[in-house]
C-alpha positions in Angstrom: 16.8 58.4 53.8 14.5 55.4 54.3 12.7 55.8 51.0 15.9 56.3 49.0 17.5 53.2 50.7 14.3 51.1 49.8 14.6 52.5 46.2 18.3 51.5 46.0 17.6 48.0 47.4 14.9 47.4 44.7 17.4 48.4 42.0 20.0 46.1 43.4 17.4 43.2 43.6 16.4 43.8 39.8 20.0 43.2 38.9 19.9 39.6 40.2 19.2 37.7 36.9 19.1 33.8 36.8 19.0 32.4 33.2 20.1 29.4 31.3 19.2 26.8 28.8 17.5 23.5 29.6 18.5 20.5 27.6 17.5 16.8 27.2 20.2 14.8 28.9 20.1 12.1 26.1 19.7 14.0 23.0 20.9 17.5 24.0 18.0 19.1 22.5 16.4 22.2 23.9 13.2 21.4 25.9 10.4 23.9 25.8 7.6 24.4 28.4 9.8 23.2 31.4 8.3 24.5 34.6 10.9 26.6 36.6 9.8 27.0 40.2 11.5 29.1 42.9 8.7 29.0 45.4 6.7 32.0 46.6 4.8 32.2 43.5 8.0 32.8 41.6 7.6 30.7 38.3 8.6 30.6 34.8 8.7 28.3 31.7 11.4 27.8 29.2 10.7 28.9 25.6 11.0 26.9 22.5 14.8 27.2 22.5 15.0 25.8 26.1 15.8 29.3 27.5 14.6 30.4 30.9 15.0 33.9 32.6 13.9 34.8 36.2 14.5 38.2 38.2 15.0 37.4 42.0 15.8 39.2 45.0 19.0 38.6 47.1 18.9 35.5 49.0 19.2 31.7 49.0 17.0 29.7 46.4 16.1 26.1 45.5 15.0 26.0 41.8 12.9 23.0 40.7 12.8 22.1 37.1 9.9 19.7 36.0 8.3 18.7 32.6 6.1 15.8 31.9 8.1 12.6 30.9 11.3 13.9 32.7 12.7 13.7 36.2 12.5 16.7 38.2 15.9 18.4 38.9 16.8 20.7 41.8 19.2 23.5 41.8 20.5 25.4 44.8 22.3 28.7 44.8 22.6 32.2 46.5 22.2 35.5 45.1 23.8 38.9 46.0 23.4 41.6 43.3 24.7 39.3 40.6 23.7 37.3 37.3 24.1 33.7 37.0 23.8 31.4 34.0 23.1 27.6 34.1 22.9 24.7 31.7 20.3 22.2 33.1 20.2 18.6 31.8 16.7 16.8 32.5 16.8 13.1 32.2 13.9 11.2 30.7 12.0 8.9 33.2 13.8 5.5 33.3 11.0 3.6 31.6 9.6 6.1 29.1 6.1 5.4 30.8 5.3 9.0 31.0 5.0 9.6 27.3 1.7 11.1 26.5 -1.0 9.5 24.1 -4.4 11.1 23.2 -6.2 8.6 21.0 -6.5 5.7 23.3 -8.9 7.8 25.6 -9.4 11.1 23.8 -7.5 12.6 26.7 -3.7 13.2 27.2 -2.7 10.3 29.2 0.6 8.8 30.4 1.2 5.5 28.4 2.0 3.8 31.7 -1.8 4.3 32.7 -3.4 3.1 29.5 -5.6 0.0 29.7 -4.9 -0.9 25.9 -1.8 -2.0 24.0 -0.3 0.7 21.9 2.9 1.8 20.3 4.2 5.4 19.8 6.1 6.5 16.6 8.4 9.4 17.0 9.2 11.8 14.1 12.7 10.5 13.7 11.5 7.2 12.5 9.7 8.9 9.7 12.2 11.3 8.5 15.4 9.0 9.0 13.8 6.2 7.2 12.6 8.4 4.3 9.1 7.1 4.6 7.1 8.0 1.6 3.7 7.6 3.2 2.0 6.4 6.5 2.0 2.8 5.4 6.0 2.7 5.2 6.0 4.0 8.8 3.5 1.3 10.1 5.2 -1.5 8.4 8.0 -0.9 11.0 5.8 -1.2 14.0 5.5 -4.5 15.8 2.3 -6.5 15.1 1.3 -4.2 12.3 1.3 -4.9 8.6 0.0 -3.0 5.6 -0.3 -5.4 2.7 -1.2 -3.6 -0.5 -2.9 -0.9 1.2 -4.8 -3.1 3.8 -3.8 -2.5 7.3 -4.0 -5.4 9.7 -3.0 -5.7 13.5 -2.0 -9.0 15.1 -3.6 -11.3 12.4 -7.2 -10.0 13.3 -8.0 -9.5 9.5 -7.1 -10.6 6.3 -6.6 -9.0 2.7 -9.5 -7.2 1.3 -7.9 -5.0 -1.5 -8.1 -2.0 0.9 -11.9 -2.0 0.6 -13.4 -1.5 4.1 -10.6 -1.1 6.4 -11.0 -2.5 10.0 -8.2 -0.2 11.2 -9.4 3.3 11.6 -7.1 6.0 10.7 -7.3 9.5 12.3 -5.9 12.8 11.4 -5.6 14.9 14.6 -8.0 12.7 16.6 -10.7 12.5 13.9 -11.3 9.6 11.5 -10.4 10.1 7.8 -11.7 7.2 5.7 -13.1 7.0 2.2 -16.9 7.5 1.9 -17.7 4.7 -0.5 -14.9 2.3 -0.1 -14.0 2.8 3.6 -10.6 2.9 2.5 -7.3 4.6 3.7 -5.5 7.1 1.3 -1.9 6.5 2.8 -0.4 9.3 0.5 -3.0 11.9 1.7 -1.8 12.1 5.3 0.7 14.7 6.3 3.4 12.6 8.0 6.0 15.2 7.3 4.4 17.4 9.8 3.6 14.6 12.4 4.5 15.3 16.0 3.8 11.6 16.8 1.8 8.5 15.6 -0.2 6.6 18.1 -1.2 3.0 17.2 -3.8 1.3 19.3 -4.0 -2.4 19.0 -7.5 -4.0 19.3 -11.3 -2.7 19.1 -11.7 0.9 19.6 -15.2 1.4 18.2 -16.5 2.9 21.5 -14.6 6.1 20.8 -14.1 5.8 16.9 -17.1 3.9 15.4 -17.4 1.5 12.6 -14.0 1.3 11.2 -12.1 0.8 14.4 -12.8 -3.1 14.7 -9.0 -4.1 14.6 -7.4 -1.0 15.9 -6.6 2.6 15.4 -3.9 4.9 14.0 -3.8 8.4 15.0 -1.4 10.9 13.2 -1.1 14.2 15.5 0.5 17.2 13.7 0.9 19.5 16.7 1.0 23.3 16.8 4.0 25.7 16.5 6.2 26.9 19.4 7.5 30.4 19.9 10.3 29.9 17.5 9.4 29.0 14.0 10.5 25.8 12.6 11.0 25.0 9.0 11.9 21.6 7.5 12.9 20.5 3.9 14.0 17.1 2.5 14.8 16.1 -1.0 15.2 12.5 -1.9 16.1 10.4 -4.9 16.1 6.7 -5.3 16.7 4.0 -8.0 15.9 0.2 -8.0 18.3 -2.6 -8.8 17.5 -5.1 -11.3 15.8 -8.2 -9.8 17.7 -11.5 -9.2 15.7 -13.1 -11.9 16.7 -11.2 -15.1 13.9 -12.5 -17.3 11.3 -10.5 -15.1 12.9 -7.2 -16.2 10.8 -5.3 -18.6 12.7 -2.0 -18.6 15.7 -1.1 -20.4 19.1 0.4 -19.1 17.7 4.0 -19.5 14.3 3.7 -17.9 15.0 1.9 -14.5 12.3 2.3 -11.8 13.1 5.2 -9.6 11.5 7.4 -6.9 12.1 11.1 -6.5 10.4 14.0 -4.5 10.5 16.3 -1.6 8.9 17.1 1.6 8.5 20.5 3.4 6.9 21.7 6.7 6.7 25.1 8.4 5.3 26.0 11.9 5.0 29.5 13.1 3.2 31.9 15.5 1.9 35.2 14.2 0.8 36.8 17.5 -2.4 34.9 18.5 -2.5 33.1 15.0 -0.9 29.7 14.6 0.0 28.2 11.3 1.2 24.9 10.1 1.9 24.3 6.5 3.5 21.3 4.8 3.4 19.6 1.6 4.9 16.7 -0.7 5.9 16.2 -4.2 6.5 12.6 -5.4 7.1 10.8 -8.6 7.5 6.9 -8.6 8.3 4.9 -11.8 7.2 1.6 -10.4 9.0 -1.8 -10.8 5.5 -3.1 -11.7 4.7 -2.3 -15.3 1.8 0.2 -15.3 2.0 0.7 -11.4 3.5 4.2 -11.6 2.5 7.0 -9.0 2.7 10.8 -9.3 1.4 13.1 -6.6 1.3 16.8 -5.3 -0.1 17.4 -1.9 -0.3 20.3 0.4 -1.9 20.6 3.9 -2.4 23.7 6.3 -3.6 24.0 9.8 -4.5 27.3 11.3 -5.8 28.4 14.8 -6.7 31.7 16.2 -6.3 31.9 20.0 -9.1 34.6 20.6 -8.6 34.3 24.4 -7.5 31.9 27.0 -10.8 30.1 26.8 -11.6 30.2 23.0 -9.8 29.2 19.9 -10.9 28.4 16.4 -9.4 27.9 12.9 -9.8 25.9 9.8 -7.4 23.0 8.6 -7.2 21.9 4.8 -5.7 19.2 2.8 -5.6 18.7 -1.0 -3.8 16.2 -3.3 -3.7 15.3 -7.0 -2.5 12.0 -7.8 -2.0 9.9 -11.0 -1.6 6.2 -10.3 -1.7 3.0 -12.2 -3.8 -0.1 -10.9 -1.7 -3.2 -10.7 -3.9 -6.0 -9.4 -2.4 -9.4 -10.6 0.9 -10.4 -12.1 0.9 -12.1 -15.7 2.7 -15.1 -14.1 5.2 -15.9 -11.4 8.0 -16.4 -13.9 8.9 -13.9 -16.7 5.7 -12.1 -16.2 6.1 -11.4 -12.5 6.3 -7.6 -13.0 3.7 -7.5 -15.8 0.0 -7.3 -15.3 -2.2 -10.2 -16.1 -3.2 -9.9 -20.0 -1.1 -6.7 -20.0 -4.1 -4.9 -18.7 -3.1 -1.4 -17.5 -5.5 1.4 -16.0 -4.3 4.6 -14.8 -6.5 6.6 -12.4 -6.3 10.4 -11.9 -7.5 11.5 -8.4 -8.3 14.8 -6.8 -8.7 14.6 -3.0 -9.4 17.3 -0.5 -10.6 17.8 2.9 -11.7 21.0 4.7 -11.8 20.8 8.6 -13.3 23.9 10.6 -12.7 23.4 14.3 -13.4 25.1 17.6 -12.3 24.7 21.3 -13.8 26.2 24.4 -12.7 25.7 27.8 -14.3 27.2 31.0 -13.0 26.1 34.4 -12.8 22.2 34.1 -15.1 22.0 31.2 -13.9 21.6 27.5 -16.0 21.7 24.5 -14.4 20.8 20.9 -16.3 21.0 17.7 -14.8 19.6 14.5 -16.4 19.5 11.0 -15.0 17.9 8.0 -15.8 17.6 4.2 -13.7 14.9 2.7 -14.0 14.3 -1.1 -12.3 11.6 -3.4 -12.9 12.3 -6.9 -11.6 9.9 -9.7 -11.6 11.1 -13.1 -12.5 8.7 -15.8 -10.5 8.5 -19.1 -13.3 9.2 -21.7 -11.3 7.4 -24.4 -10.7 4.1 -22.6 -14.2 4.2 -20.9 -16.6 6.1 -23.0 -20.0 6.7 -21.4 -18.7 6.4 -17.9 -19.0 9.3 -15.3 -16.6 10.3 -12.9 -16.5 8.5 -9.4 -17.1 11.0 -6.6 -17.5 10.0 -2.8 -18.2 12.9 -0.3 -18.2 12.5 3.4 -19.6 15.3 5.7 -18.7 14.9 9.4 -19.7 16.6 12.7 -17.8 15.7 15.8 -18.5 17.1 19.2 -16.6 16.1 22.2 -17.0 17.3 25.9 -14.3 16.8 28.6 -14.5 17.5 32.3 -13.0 16.4 35.6 -16.1 15.5 37.8 -13.7 14.8 40.7 -10.0 15.7 40.9 -9.3 11.8 39.9 -12.5 11.2 37.8 -12.2 12.2 34.1 -15.2 12.1 32.0 -15.7 12.5 28.2 -18.7 12.3 26.0 -19.7 13.3 22.6 -21.6 12.7 19.4 -20.2 11.8 16.0 -22.4 12.2 12.8 -21.6 11.6 9.2 -23.5 12.0 6.0 -22.3 10.4 2.8 -23.1 10.7 -1.0 -21.3 8.7 -3.5 -21.6 8.3 -7.3 -19.6 5.4 -8.9 -18.5 3.9 -12.0 -17.6 0.4 -10.5 -21.1 0.4 -8.8 -24.4 1.2 -10.4 -26.0 4.7 -9.5 -25.7 6.9 -6.6 -25.9 6.1 -2.9 -26.5 8.0 0.1 -25.9 7.0 3.7 -25.9 8.4 7.2 -24.1 7.5 10.7 -25.1 9.0 14.1 -23.6 8.0 17.3 -23.4 9.0 21.0 -20.6 7.9 23.3 -19.4 8.3 26.8 -16.4 7.2 28.7 -15.2 7.7 32.4 -11.6 7.2 33.8 -11.1 7.0 37.5 -7.7 6.9 39.3 -7.5 5.5 42.7 -4.1 5.2 44.5 -2.3 2.7 42.1 -5.4 1.9 40.1 -6.8 3.3 37.0 -10.4 2.2 36.0 -12.1 2.9 32.8 -15.6 2.2 31.3 -17.2 3.5 28.2 -20.1 2.8 25.9 -21.4 3.8 22.5 -24.6 3.7 20.4 -24.6 4.1 16.8 -27.1 4.1 13.9 -25.9 3.4 10.5 -27.9 3.6 7.2 -27.0 3.2 3.6 -29.6 3.5 0.8 -32.8 2.3 2.4 -31.2 0.1 5.0 -31.0 1.2 8.6 -29.2 -0.6 11.4 -28.2 0.0 15.0 -25.1 -1.3 16.7 -26.9 -2.0 20.1 -24.7 -0.8 23.2 -20.9 -1.2 22.5 -18.9 -1.5 25.8 -15.5 -1.1 26.9 -14.0 -1.8 30.3 -10.4 -1.7 31.5 -8.1 -1.6 34.7 -4.5 -0.6 35.1 -2.6 -1.4 38.3 0.8 0.0 39.2 2.4 -3.3 40.6 5.7 -1.7 41.6 8.4 0.8 40.5 8.1 1.2 36.7 5.8 -1.9 36.5 2.2 -1.7 35.4 -0.3 -4.6 34.8 -3.5 -4.0 32.6 -6.5 -5.8 31.5 -9.4 -4.7 29.0 -12.4 -5.8 27.1 -13.4 -3.6 24.1 -16.2 -4.2 21.6 -16.1 -3.4 17.9 -18.5 -3.0 15.1 -18.2 -2.4 11.4 -21.0 -1.6 8.9 -20.3 -2.7 5.4 -19.3 -0.2 2.8 -20.6 0.7 -0.6 -17.6 -1.2 -2.2 -18.2 -4.3 -0.5 -21.9 -4.6 -1.2 -22.5 -3.0 -4.6 -19.0 -3.0 -6.6 -19.3 -5.0 -9.8 -16.0 -4.4 -11.7 -13.3 -6.1 -13.7 -9.7 -5.6 -12.9 -6.9 -7.2 -14.9 -9.6 -9.6 -16.4 -10.5 -10.6 -12.8 -14.1 -10.1 -11.7 -15.3 -8.4 -8.6 -18.8 -9.3 -7.6 -21.3 -7.5 -5.4 -23.0 -9.0 -2.3 -26.2 -7.1 -1.6 -27.0 -9.4 1.5 -23.7 -8.6 3.3 -24.1 -8.4 7.2 -22.2 -6.1 9.6 -19.3 -7.3 11.4 -19.3 -7.3 15.3 -16.8 -8.6 18.0 -14.3 -7.9 20.7 -10.8 -7.7 21.7 -9.7 -8.8 25.3 -6.2 -8.6 26.6 -4.0 -8.8 29.6 -0.6 -7.2 29.7 2.5 -5.8 31.5 4.6 -2.9 31.0 8.1 -2.8 32.7 10.6 0.2 32.3 14.3 -0.4 32.6 17.3 1.8 32.6 21.0 1.0 31.5 23.2 4.1 32.3 21.4 7.0 30.4 19.5 4.4 28.0 15.9 4.1 29.0 13.6 1.3 27.7 9.8 0.1 27.8 9.2 -3.6 27.5 5.7 -4.6 26.9 4.2 -8.1 27.0 0.5 -8.8 26.2 -1.8 -12.0 25.7 -4.6 -10.9 23.5 -7.9 -12.5 22.1 -9.8 -11.1 19.0 -13.0 -12.5 18.2 -15.6 -11.3 15.6 -19.0 -12.5 14.3 -20.1 -12.4 10.6 -16.4 -11.5 9.7 -16.2 -10.1 6.1 -13.6 -11.6 4.0 -12.8 -10.9 0.3 -12.8 -14.3 -1.0 -11.9 -15.7 -4.5 -14.2 -18.4 -6.1 -16.8 -19.4 -8.6 -19.9 -17.2 -8.1 -21.9 -17.9 -11.1 -23.1 -21.4 -11.8 -22.0 -22.3 -15.4 -24.4 -24.9 -15.7 -27.2 -22.4 -15.2 -25.6 -20.1 -17.7 -24.0 -22.4 -20.3 -23.2 -19.5 -22.6 -21.1 -17.6 -20.4 -17.4 -17.7 -20.5 -15.6 -19.6 -17.5 -13.4 -16.5 -16.8 -16.7 -14.5 -16.2 -17.8 -17.0 -13.4 -14.9 -16.8 -11.1 -13.3 -13.6 -9.1 -13.5 -11.9 -5.8 -16.6 -11.3 -3.6 -17.0 -10.0 -0.1 -18.5 -12.8 2.1 -19.6 -13.3 5.7 -17.4 -16.3 6.8 -19.0 -16.6 10.2 -17.3 -16.4 13.9 -13.5 -16.0 13.9 -10.8 -16.0 16.6 -7.2 -14.7 16.4 -5.6 -15.1 19.8 -1.9 -14.9 20.7 0.8 -13.0 22.2 3.1 -9.9 21.6 6.3 -8.8 23.1 7.6 -5.4 22.1 10.5 -3.1 23.0 11.1 0.7 22.6 13.8 2.7 23.9 15.9 5.8 23.7 19.0 7.2 25.5 22.9 7.5 25.6 25.3 4.9 26.4 28.4 7.0 26.8 28.6 9.2 23.7 26.3 7.2 21.5 22.6 8.0 21.3 20.5 4.7 20.7 16.9 4.5 19.6 15.2 1.2 19.1 11.6 -0.2 18.4 10.9 -3.8 17.9 8.9 -6.9 18.8 7.5 -10.3 17.9 3.8 -11.2 17.4 2.3 -14.7 17.3 -1.3 -15.5 16.6 -3.6 -18.3 15.7 -6.3 -17.3 13.3 -9.1 -19.8 13.1 -12.7 -20.0 11.6 -14.8 -21.2 14.5 -17.9 -21.6 12.2 -16.0 -24.2 10.1 -14.6 -25.8 13.2 -16.9 -25.2 16.1 -14.8 -27.6 18.3 -12.2 -24.8 18.7 -14.8 -22.7 20.4 -13.7 -24.7 23.4 -10.6 -23.0 24.7 -9.1 -26.2 25.7 -9.1 -27.5 22.1 -8.1 -23.9 20.9 -5.1 -23.8 23.4 -3.9 -27.2 22.3 -3.8 -26.2 18.6 -2.2 -22.9 19.6 0.8 -24.6 21.2 1.0 -27.4 18.7 1.3 -24.9 15.8 3.9 -22.5 17.4 6.6 -24.2 15.3 5.4 -25.7 12.0 1.7 -25.9 11.1 0.3 -29.4 10.8 -1.4 -28.6 7.6 -3.3 -31.8 7.5 -4.8 -31.3 11.0 -5.4 -27.5 10.8 -5.7 -26.2 7.4 -9.4 -26.3 7.0 -9.8 -24.4 10.3 -7.3 -21.7 9.4 -8.2 -18.0 8.2 -6.9 -17.0 4.9 -4.3 -14.4 4.1 -2.7 -14.1 7.7 0.9 -13.9 8.8 0.8 -16.0 11.9 4.3 -14.9 12.9 5.4 -11.2 12.5 8.7 -9.8 13.8 10.0 -6.2 13.5 13.3 -4.6 14.7 14.5 -1.0 14.1 17.7 0.3 15.9 19.6 3.6 15.3 23.0 4.8 16.5 24.2 8.3 16.4 27.7 9.4 17.3 28.7 13.1 17.0 27.8 13.8 13.3 27.3 10.2 12.1 24.2 8.0 12.1 23.9 4.3 11.3 20.5 2.6 11.4 19.1 -1.0 10.7 15.6 -2.4 10.0 14.6 -5.9 9.9 11.1 -7.3 9.0 9.9 -10.8 9.0 6.5 -12.0 7.6 5.6 -15.7 7.9 4.2 -17.3 4.7 0.4 -17.3 4.2 -0.3 -20.9 5.1 -3.8 -20.6 3.6 -5.3 -18.7 0.7 -8.7 -19.1 -1.1 -8.5 -22.4 -3.1 -9.2 -20.7 -6.4 -6.3 -18.3 -5.8 -4.0 -21.3 -6.4 -5.4 -21.7 -9.9 -4.2 -18.1 -10.8 -1.2 -18.0 -13.0 2.0 -18.6 -11.2 0.7 -18.5 -7.5 1.3 -22.3 -6.9 4.7 -22.1 -8.3 5.5 -18.9 -6.3 4.4 -20.6 -2.9 6.5 -23.7 -3.8 9.6 -21.6 -3.5 8.8 -19.2 -0.8 9.6 -21.4 2.2 8.7 -20.3 5.8 8.5 -16.7 5.1 10.3 -13.5 4.1 13.2 -11.8 6.0 13.6 -8.1 4.6 16.7 -6.0 5.7 17.2 -2.3 5.3 20.0 -0.1 6.3 20.5 3.7 6.6 23.4 6.0 7.2 23.6 9.8 7.7 26.1 12.7 8.2 25.3 15.9 9.6 27.1 18.6 7.7 26.2 21.3 10.2 23.3 22.0 12.7 21.1 22.8 9.7 21.9 20.2 7.0 22.0 16.4 7.0 22.7 14.0 4.2 21.6 10.2 4.2 22.0 7.1 2.2 19.6 4.3 2.4 19.4 0.7 1.0 16.1 -0.8 1.1 15.7 -4.7 0.7 19.4 -5.0 1.1 19.6 -8.6 0.0 17.5 -8.1 -3.1 15.0 -10.4 -1.9 12.2 -11.5 -4.3 9.0 -11.6 -2.2 5.3 -10.9 -2.4 3.5 -9.9 0.8 0.3 -10.9 -1.0 0.0 -13.5 -3.8 -0.1 -11.9 -7.3 1.9 -8.7 -6.6 5.7 -8.6 -6.2 7.2 -6.2 -3.9 10.1 -3.9 -4.7 13.6 -5.2 -5.4 16.7 -3.5 -3.8 16.7 0.2 -3.9 19.4 2.9 -3.3 18.2 6.3 -2.0 19.9 9.6 -1.1 18.2 12.1 1.1 19.1 15.8 1.7 17.3 17.3 4.7 17.5 20.8 6.4 16.0 22.0 9.6 16.1 25.7 10.6 
């Protein structure tokens, strides 16, 4: 009888089932990987649909629901041979300070504990704005601008025709920069599968090497959850005619347009994980000869051999046909036509293959990543007879080790090695280069403090030249001042080795010469800043306010300068136009100090979901080698405050750095009510107050600056309607006021465009 009674009791206990769904209290989206804890080792996790299930015995229970970035919620109940279902709404932390970032310290860390300034871009800002590539996304981020392919953060660098980027771009925590030009291929990055984009503002060479002098952008694509997810989007856009009708070169049946599609799919097959995505895009440009057509596909795989070991191969390939538009014919009727009607079309095949392996044992994690990255530009044998194709190969080995030496002391170290081989037709011959680096970083938490220290030593070689960086250092501290308030200060050194393109390119684009500089020196410098993060909450709307004061100083800064580089008196037979052009030059010691305030937020006010990202950045970029008196902080500070309104050109023009926007303002806000969405984006770029003097001699540039005023205000709007839970249709207008503007002299940005997007998620 005792055995039978025990057996029956066990059967009754198994009938006790507690289940439910866990949702985000603001967005009402299901939350995966929420920890459900009933005590006494009774634990569970929600699946990708937010569903949890637990079998419990009769009795009283107190369930705790917890997830990083959300408030822990408690549920009390009693069970007596029954089934119960619940809907759990988890609220995000009031200040969004527990968002996780990886790139800043190569470890998943709460944004509140970071010692550097950074912004996080969520996937909604990519899909809802119909961004065509990563540069479209970054131009909506405070303090960041991408001018004709050249990224710049907080005025730290100027325009260099996307040759030798000072901002390192990463794909899943690993740099992906061109081998010969050190450039960023914005179209190549799979933003349609991005889980989040992390932007670090300031030098990060200790972790990411040569290109991270001015900042770092990391595109994280993530892995599939238990439930497969597929996304499709189709888009079509058409440009308005510009305000000045005399600039139109097309007829009524050949207006500029953009059309294309994105797709992504994430799924688990047992122990095998697959991410697959791609993009087709056709753009008939408003600039004559500047058309772009591309097809790209990306895959990411992982086999989870055991709890400790996983490995896989990632791959990306793109075919692209694009026209090079370097300089307008003039700023009047020829503003949208190339100089001398010179049109060149390039055809590219770009691919990368990335094997990877991760092994964890106890507190120790080892990660090995390999990459082959090739950019192949095919030459038109009719237009350029005798020229060979341009091929740039980069081979990379990245080894990273992580461990917790103590419960609160995290340590990471590794080595990063590259080999390049490049054959060009804009530089003579073939080149080989190497780079080898070792780095280490420690992060320690003590009560309310977070301390960070790191170092890197790197060897770079190109052709027969070898150079070491010396010891690059990084220090930082973060202090939790009060509830949702965090102070930080950091100092980080940066370094950049000149590229093949900067030292050896000898080309002619649109009848404009590009001269080589074999004597170019490496750039070196540092970023220092102090800042404060404050979280706020209004109802169910949470926001993060960040204020930072920064200083960026660089030695032997490389600038792409326009001037006369051949003496006509020494070469009397040479045509004048052959003596002038662009050349990379070391301009000496520079400083760009300033301040930045940014706001990001998400949440509900009553029944309206609000998302926003915006900020204002002001900097004073000066050449300290030209005006050494401003090395004195008293003199520099005086100039800084005197120029916050209108620049006194007579007093400061000669000291200013060229091609900088001293003032940048960005604001993006989006409202969602039931099935409707409305969004607005504003971007402000102050005028270039200084360019190279010879640039003003180029056709139309002087006339263009005379009508620019203080800068450009660009307005974009978007609207969407969700037909059902799967399908959504959007209508977007970019450059709403049809503003005629050029973010860099000699190349007009697009006029107003109307766009339709159809998106499906299932």
